[in-house]
N, C-alpha and C positions, 0 to 999 in steps of 0.2 A: 821268634821273640817269646820270652817267658810270659805267659798270660797271668801268672799269679802275682798279686800285689802285696800280699802279707806273708808273714812267717813268724815262727816263735823265736823270741829273743833268748839266746842261750850263751852261756859263758864257755861252752865246750869248744876250745880252739887252742891247739898246741902252740900256734904262733904267738897268742897273747899270754901264754904261760911263761915264755922266755923273757927274762928281764923284769919280771913283776914279783915283788915280795909277797909271800903268802900271808894270809890274815892270821894274827895271833889270837888265841882264845880269849885273852883278857880284853881284846877290843870289842868282843861281841856282847851285846846286852842279852841277859838270860831270858828276858821277856819278849823282845822283838826279834831276837836271833839275827840282828843286823849290827854292822859296825856303828858304834856310838858317835854322836856328834857333841853331846853335852853330858859326859859321865858325872854321876854323883854317888856318894857313898853313904850307907846307912850306919847307924850306931854299932851294928854288929860286923861292920867291915865289908859288907857285900856292896858291889857296884852295879848300877843300872843306868839306863838312859833316863834323863830327868823327866821327860814327858811321859814315859811309860810308867815309872814308879809313882808319879803323882796321880796318874789315872788309877793305879792299884789302890793307893790310900783312899781315894774318893769312893771307890767301890766298898772299901771297908766301912767307911763312915755311913754310906747309904744303907748298908745292911746291919748297922748297929754293932759292928765288931771293932775291937781295938786294933790299932795298926800292927801289922806283922810283916815278917820277911816272906816274900813270895817263894823263896827257895827252901828255907828251913822251917817255915811256918812259926818261927819264934816270935812271940809277942815283943813289941818294941815299946819303950817308955815314951817315945816321941816320934813324930813323923817328920821331924826336921832332917834335912840332908846336907851334906857338905860337898861342894864342888871338887871333883878330882882333877885339879888343874894340870898336874904333871901328866896324868894319863891322857887328858884332852890334847895337850901339846904333842905328846908322842903320837897319838892317832893322827893329828893334823899333819905332822911331819911324814908319817907313813903314807897317808893319803896323797899328799902333795908329790911325794917321790913316785908313788905308783901311778898317779894321774899323768905325770910327766912322761913316765915310761910308756903308758898306754897311748898317749897322744903321739909319741914318736913312732910307735908301732903302727898306729892308725895312718900316719902320713905315708908310711911305706906301703900300706894296703890300698889306699885310695887312688888307684889307677885303673882305668877302664880295662886294661889288659889282664888284670888279676882275676882270680877265681871269684865268682859271685858270693860264695859263702864268706870269703875273707873280707870282701867289701862290706857286706851286711854286718859282719861282726865288728868291723872298725866303726861303722856308723852307730851301732848300738852302744859301743863304749864311749863315743863322743857324747851321746845323749846322757848316758849315766854320769859321766864326769860333770856335764853342765848342770844336771839336777843336784849333784852333791856339793857343788861349790857356788851356789847362787850368790853368796856374798863376795865372791872373788872370781871374776871371769878372766883374769889376766892371761891365764894359760891357754884358754880357748880363743880369746880375742886376738886371733892371729890371721892376718889377711891371707897368708898362704894356705892355711888349713881351710878357711871358709871357701876359698876359690876351688880347692880340691873337692870339697863337698858339692859345690855348684857344678863342677865338671861331671859329677855322677848323674846329673839330670839328663846328660846326653847318652846314658846307657841304653842298650837295647832291651834291658830287663825292666818290665813294669815294676817289679818288686824293688829293685834298686832305686828307681826314680821316686817311688812312693816313700821309701825310707829316707832318701836324701832330703825330700821336702819336709818330712817330719823332723829330721835332724836340724835342718836350717831353722825351723821354727823354734826349737828348743834353744839353739845357739843364740838367736837374736832376741829372745823374749826378755823384754825389760832392759835391753842394752842398746842404747842409742849408737854407740860406736860400732858395734857389730852390725847393726842395721845399715849404717852408712857404708860399711865395707861391702855388704851383700848387694846394695843398690848400685854399686859401681858397674859400669859397662852395660851389657844387654840383659842382665839377670832378670830384671823386672819384666822385660818383654817376654823372656822365656817362661816366667811364671804365668803370665797372661795366656800364653798358648795352652797351658794345661787346663784352663777354664772351659775349653771347648772340646776336650778329649775324653775318651772313655778308657777304662771304667771309671765310675764315679769316685772311687777312693782317691785317685790322683787329683780329681777336680776338688774334692773336699780338702785335701792337704794343701793344695795351691791356694784356695780361697782363705784358708785359715792363716797361711803365711802372709798373704796380702793384707789380711785384717790386722795382723801384728805390726806389719810395716806401716799401715795407715794411721797407727797411733802417733806416728811422727809427722808433724805438720809439713815438714820439708819434703818428706817422701810422698805425701798425698799428691803434690804437684807432679812428682816423678811418675807415679802410677797413672794419673790422669793424662799425662802426655803420651802414654803408649797407645798407639793406634788400635782401637778395638777394645781397650780395657773397660771403658765405661759402659759401652753398649753390651758387652758380655756380662758384666756385673749386674746391670739393670735387668738383663734378660734372665739371669739366675733368680733374682728376687721376684720376678713375675711368673716363673715357671711352675709347673705342677709337679715338681720333683718330689719323690717320696722321701728323699733325704732332707729332713727338716734342717739339719745342721748346716747344709750348704746354703739354703735360702737365708737362714738367720745370719750366718757369717757374711754373706754377700751384702745383706742389708746393713749390717753394722759397719762394714767397710765403707759403704757409700755414705753412711751417716758421719763417719770420721772425716770423709773427704768434702763434706758440705761446708767446711770452713773457707774453702776457696770459692769466690764468686764466679770465677771462670769455669770451674768444674760444675758448679750449680747450673750454669747456663748450658753446658754440654749435656748434663743429665736431663735437663728439660727437653732438649732437642731429641733425646732418645726415649722420651715418654715418662720420665720420673719428674713430675712437675711440682710436687708438693714442696720441696726445698725452695724452689724459686718463689712459689706463692707465699711461703712463710716469710721470706726476706722482704717481699713486697709489702706484707702486712706489718712487719715489726722492725724492718731495717731503718738505717739512717736515711735522711732525705736523698743523699747521693745514691745509696743502695736501692731505694725504691725507684728512683729514676732509671737506674741501670737495669733493674729487673723488668720494669714496665716497658722499657724500650725493646728489650730482647723478646718479651712476650708478643709485642707487635710484629715481630719478624717470624714467629714460629708458625709452622703448619699444624693445625689442630683438627682432630676429628670431632664429630658432633658431640660425643659423650664428654670429651675433654672440654669443649666449649661450655657445656653446662656446669661442669665442675669449677672451671675458672670463674664463671659468672657468679656462682653461689659463694665461692671462697673470697674472691677479691673484687667482685663487681662494685661494691660500695666504695672500696678504697680507690678504685679507678675513677669513679664518678667524683669523689672528693678531689683527686688530683686534677681532674678536668675543670673543677671549679676554682682551683688555686690561681694565684696571680702570677705564678712562675711559668713563662711560656714553654721552656723545655719540658717541664712536667706535664703541662696541658697537651703538648704534642705527643709525648710518649703515651699518655692515658688514652687520647683519642685513637691512636693507631692500634693500641691493644683492644679497645672497645670495638673498633672496626672488625678486628679478627673474630670476636666472639658474638657479634650481633647478627651474623648471617644464618644462624640456625634457629628454628622456632623455639626450641626448648630454652636455649640461653637468652634469646630475645625476651621471652616471657619474664625471666628473672630480672633482666635489666629494666624492663618496664615497671616491675613491682618495686624496684629500689629507687625509682624516680629519675630515670635518665632523661626523660623527654623535656622537662622544663629547662634545665641548663643547656641541653643540646639545641633547642630552638632559639634560646637567648644567644648562644654563640653564633648561630647561623645568621641571625638578623641584626645583631648589635653592631652599631657603627659608633666609634668613639675611642677614648683612650684604652689602650691594652686590648683592642679588638683583635680577633684572629686574622692572620694573613690569609689571603685567598686560597693558598694551597691547603691550609688547615680547615678552612670553611668547606673545601671539597671533601675532606675526610668526614666532617660533621654531616654534610649532605649524604654521604655514602652510608653512614650509620643510620641516619633517619630513613633513608630509602630501604635499607635492609629490614628495619623494624616494621615499617609501614607495609612492606610486601610479604611478610610472613603470613602463613595461613591462620595465625592466631587472631581471633576476633576480639580486639580490645576497643575501648572507647577512644575513638579518633577525633571526637568533637573538638578537643583542645587544639588540634592541628588545623582546623578550618575557622576557628574563631579569631576575633580581633584582627581582621584583615590579613591573616597570615597567607591565604591563597594569593591575594593581591601582591604581598611581599615576595612570594615565590615567583610569581610571574615577572615582577620587576627584576629580581635577581637573574632570572633566565635571560632577560633582554639585555642585561648589562654585565655579563660575565663571559668567560671563555668556554670552549667546548667541554672540557673535562667536568667542570662543576655544573654546566648546563645539563649534561647527561644525567648526573645524579639527582638534580632538582626535578627533571622530567620523570625520573623513576619514582620520586616521592609522589608526584601527581598521579602516576600510574597506580600506585598503591591506594591513593585516596579515591580514585575513580572506580576501583573495584569494589568499594564498600558502598552499599546502598544508602547508608546514612550520611555519607560525606560527598558523594558524587554530585548531589544537587547543588551544594555550596560551590564546588569547583566549576560546574557548568555556569552558574550564575555569575561568578567572578570573571570567567572568560568572556561571557556574552557582554557584560558591562564594560569590560576593558577593551573589547575588540581584539583580544590576543590571538584569536583563531588564525588570523592572517600570518602572524609571525610563527605560530606553531606549525602551520602547514609547510613553511619554508624549509624546516629541518628535514623534510622528506628527501630533498635533493642533495643532502650532505653525502659526500662520497669518501672523504678522508677519515671519518670517524664512524665506524660501523655501530658501536654501542649507542652513540647519540642518535643515529638514524632509527635504530631499533626502538629506543625508548620513546621517540616522538611518534612512531607509527603505532606502538602499543597504546599510547595515550589517546591518539586520535581515534583508534579503534574503540576504546572504552567510551569516548565521548560521542561516537557516531549515533548510538540509539537516541541520544538526547539533542543532538545538534546536526542531524543529517542534512537539513536544508542549508544551514550555515556552512557546513563542510562542502556541500555541492557548489555553493556560490563561490567559495574560496578556490575550489579546484577548477571550476568552469572558467575557461579563458586563460588558465595557466597550464598550458599543455606540457610544460616542463615537469611540473609536479605530478600531474596525472600520468605522464609518460614514465616518470621515475617509479611510481607505484606499479605500473604494468611491467616495467623492466624487472623489478624485484620479484614479482610473482612468476615471471617466466624464466628466471635464472635456472640453469641446468645443474642443480646441486640436489643432494638429498633434502627433502622438505624441511625447511627451517622454521623457527618461531617467527622470524621476520616475515617470511612468505605467508604464513598462516594469518598473521595480524594484518598484513596488507590486503589480503583477500577478504578478511572479515570487515575491514574498513570500507572497501569499495562495495561490498555486499549490502551494507547498511544504508547506503545513499538512496534517496527516493527513486524507486524503479521507474516512475512515470515522468521523470525529468528528461524530456526529449532532448534538450540541448546537451546535457551531459552524455547521454547515450550517443548522440551524433559525434561528439568529440571522441568518445571511446571508439566508435567506428572509424574515425579519421586516423587514430594512432594504431589501428590494427589490434586493439585490445582483445576482441572476441576471438579472433583467430588463435591468439596465444593462449587464451583461457581454455578453449575447447581442446587444444592440443594437450594441455596439462591434464584435463579431465580424462581424456582417452588414455593418456600415458599411465595415470594412476589405476584406472580400471583394468588395464592390460598388464599391470605389474611391472611396468618399465620404470616408473618413478616411485621411490619408496621413502619412507620416513615415519616409522611407527608412531612416534610420540605426537606428531602434529598432523598426520595424514588425514584423520577424520575431520578435524576442524578446517583444514585446508580445502579438502574436497567439498565440504559444505559451502564454504565461501565461494569457491569457483562456480559451483552450480547456481548459486544465487546471483552471481554476477552475470553468468550466461543467460539466465532467465530474463534479465531486464531487456535483452534485445527483442524478446517476444512482445513486450509492451509497446514497441515502436513500429511494428510491422504495418499497422494501418496508416502510418504517417511518413514512413521513411523507406524508400525503395531499396536502399542499401541493406536494410535489415532483412527484407524479404530475400534479397539475393544471397546474403550470408546464410540464412537458414536453409535455403535450397542447396547451396553449394556444399555445405557441411552436414546435410541431412540431420539438422538439429532435432526435428520431431522424433526421429528414430532413437536418438540418444536419450531423450527425456523419457521415452517409453521404457527403455532398458533401465533407466534410473528409478522407475517406479518400483522396481524389485529390490531396491537397496534396503533389505530388511535390517531393522535395528537403527536405521538412520532416518528418523521421522522427518526432520527438516528437509532432507533431500527429497524424500517422497512427496512431501507437501509442495515444495517449490516446483518439482517436476510436473505435478498435476496442474498447478497454476499456469505454468508455461504452456502445457498442452491445451488448457482452456483458451488461452490467448491465441494460439495457433489455429485451433479449431474454429474459433469465431471468425477468423479471416478466410476460412476455406470457401465459404459461399462466394466471396469476391474473387477468388483465384480460380475456381472451377469454371470451365468453359465448355460450351457445346463444340464438338468438332466441326471443322469446315465441311459443308456438304458439296458433292460434285456439282458442277454447273448443269443446268437443265438442258436437255437435248432439243434442238430446233428442227428435228426431222418431222415433217408433217405426214401424218398417217391417219387413216380412218379409225385406227385402233388406239390413237394417242390418248384418247379420253379414258381408255381402259387400262393404261399403264399404272403400275403400283408405285407409291411414293417410296423414297429411300428410307430404309430402316436403320436407325443408329443403335448399335449395341455397345455394351461395356460401360454404360453410364452409371454414375454413383447413385445408390438408392436414396441417399439423403440430399445430396447437392445437385442432382439431376444433370450433371455434366461429367467431363472427363476428370477423374481424381486420381491422385497418388499421394503417398505419404511424403515423399521428397518435395514434389512440386506444389501441392495444394494443402499439405499438412492434414489430410483427412484421417481422422481417428479410426474410422471404419476400415479403410484400406490398410492402416498400419497395425491392425489387430490390437488396438489399445483398449477396446471396450471391456473385454474380459478382465484385463489387469486392473482397470479402474474400479470395476465392480468388486473385485476381490478386496480392494482397500476400503470399501464401505464397512467392513468388519473390523477395521483398525481400532485400537484402543485410544489412539490420539485423535481428539475431536477435530483438530485443525487439518489433519491428513484426510479425515472423512469429508470435511467440508470442501476441501480443495478438489477431491476426487469427484464428489457430487456435482460441483460446479463445472468440472470438465465434461461430465456426462450430460449435464443440462444443455451444453452447447449444441447437442444433437437435436434439441427440441425447440430451438429458437424460432421466432417468427421469420417467415420467408423460407423455411425448410419444410419438408414433408413430415409433419409431426407424427402422423399415423405410422409411417415407416420407421421413424425414429423410435417410437414406442415399441414397435415389433422387434427392432434390433436389441433394445434393452431387455425385452422379454426373452429373446433367444439366449441372451447371456445370463439369464436368471437374475437380471438386475432389478426387476420390479419388486421382488420379495425383499431384497436388501434395502431398497429405497423406502419401502413401507416400514421396515424395521427402524430405519433412521428416524422416520417421522414419529413412530409410536414411542421410541425411547426418550424423546424430548430432552436431549443431552444438553444443548445450549440454545440460547435464543437465536443466534446467527444460523446455527445448523437447522433449527426448526423452520426458520424463515425460508431457507433454501429448499428444504424438503417439501414444504407446502407448495412452493412454485412448481417443482417437478411433478409432484403427485397430481396437481390440478391438470397439468398437461397430459398425464397418463390417463386420467379419468375422462378425458374427452373422447376416448374410444369406448363406445357403448358396451361392447361385449365385456371389456375389462371392468368397466364401471359396475356392471351387474354383479360380477364376482366379488368385487371389493366391498360393495354395499352390504354384503353379508358378514363382513368382519367388523365386530363392534369396537375393537381397539383403534382401527383406522378412523372410524366415525368419531370416536371420543377425542382423538388427537386433533382432528379437523375442527371439531366443535370448540375445543380448548383454544386453538389458534384464532378461531372466529371471535371468541369472547375476549381474549387477553393479549393478542399480539398487536403490533403497530398497525396503523390505518391501512397501509397497502396490503400487508399480509392478511388482514381481516377480509379485505375485498376478495383476495385470491382464494382464501379458505371458504368464503361464501359461495363462490363459483364452483369450487370442488364439491361442496355439500349439495349444491343443485344437481351436479352430475350424478350423484348417487341418491337423488330424490329425498334428501334429508331436509331440504328447504324447497318449498314450491316455487316453480317458475311463474311469476305473476305476469310475465310478458304475454302469455297466452290468454290470460283472463281479462286484463284491462286493455282496452283499445289504445292505440297510439294517439295521444292527445296533441301531438305536435301539429 
């Protein structure tokens, strides 16, 4: 295939010499050197092209010279000219005769089997003829000739294709009949194919020809009906092509085609949205309805949503306010499309969408929205309320609106219930409005009906919205939620079933875990019910699966795992009252898992909860540790029986004085947890430090060997860290706990003597003695006595009792 698109236009062709009259010298203008169209004669008898001689006379005037003949330089008495009618008629007859002859010859050359040079020459002459007879196209307006030129588009030569496109543009320019002939059959489809081909010259010629055709309103529909035409033209207007002409012509072609509403809709679906938005702003009511309806069906990216909101947001809100139900429906559906992105939602809020939206949702009376459109209104409101943008939501909770939402939830179907719950989800994520929602729910007793949605199976979105709402409410209504769930095993079981689903971690699972995690951990009845439905077995299985990488879900994994660990920890609050809790912790080696979870760096809540759970388990160790059974005494009587040695019991726990293990008695010492808990005393999170210190303090409780407990802490370098916690005075709770532990440590005289020399410790204890609560002041006083900072008066004054 010939790769060249262009070539010089030349008249050198013997074929076109035959049958063509030669040009007479009298036909040639001396100034332009071309055949004249409008010959005129001067007073000296010389003949020129009118336009050329008038330009000459103007130059004379501009230079201050008198008019003269440009050939003889003879001055003329006047610049008036006389039309050479006879010569003009002769030239026109000559031109008509020659044009006809050239067209006949062109018809003979325009066959694909002919030489490329002959075809190119024929196309060139057709162009020349068209340009020279703009006032009369009858000779060229020939369907046979136009079809022959169209056939040249099938050539294997790029140059022939390019010249054929150029020729067709010249042929149809300004001639509606020629355009109609060209548009017959599949020609327009062929032209569209050139839009996606290389090199760019062919693309430029094709788009120029399409632009010319698009000037005809009838042909706009023809172009738009060709599959791929609009998307290619839209693509050209948005391309980074270096050929500015292609971009400009494609854009102007589309502008011509905007007269058709159907084409405007198609353009919008391909990303050229401005024409549709323009008609929505300025069209007739019928057009506005049509454009808004289509806008509601379009898939829009986020940037486009912002553009639409900025351009027609106010118009859509006005339509939403109208009394015409079809217009309101179209506007609501369009607003639904653009309200789901933060940027566009901000715009809608600023133009005042909320008041009419709320009115439509709650209004009952003449011309009220049907329930299916109230669902759309609820969806828009849910979209706006749940965006990250922090706007004033106070109007959404004033005037009993939360109560109205709760009423609608109780008296509508699942679809709108889902959206209304999502509105409440958005309101409960905002610190300023969650209090109002909580108050309304408590007052109305709606928590019972809200909990029931947890059991919904046929509508996943509705169930998810309800669980997210309950999760948001749980920090403020944990006891009410526990009461609602306790005794309703179906709902509790549904939450556990959701958490244990074998799927990648979902938002619903994370919310369900977060909900159960917020319930009061010391609610024994609820824990017992969870034991009854096998909740903890499923929870620990999930935790282990996530830690081993068997269960994945990057987006929600962190929050899901945190919720699971918090749920699992509640079983440790029941071990002193519920035998099943002890059995579960032993069977699944729960203490070992929590020790491993202490090292969940970057997940403070998991570390804190794990330390709390270990404290609970450790406090129960003294009750679970047992002395081993001794062998029965021997009844053999011997004179040496009094000299026999008693049985020596080995392997006893240093702290609990019995047989201990991590799995059976939850002993922190046996589990190697002490060093890990000590390490957390340097944590930047005060709550993690407090929980870790509390777990370590379980080794110094009454009933244990405190001296050995202190020795264990010292061996793990724990005393230094504990003293640092005391002297840093980070929080009141932490100081209270640190004073208790330090007082136990100072009971060991040797350590007390060393610490007495540290002024920071003494100062911290003095501060606690002076400023802390009553119990802590008493403990601090004892600690100061241990280091002789306060005298022990019990040795000075006798016991007066």
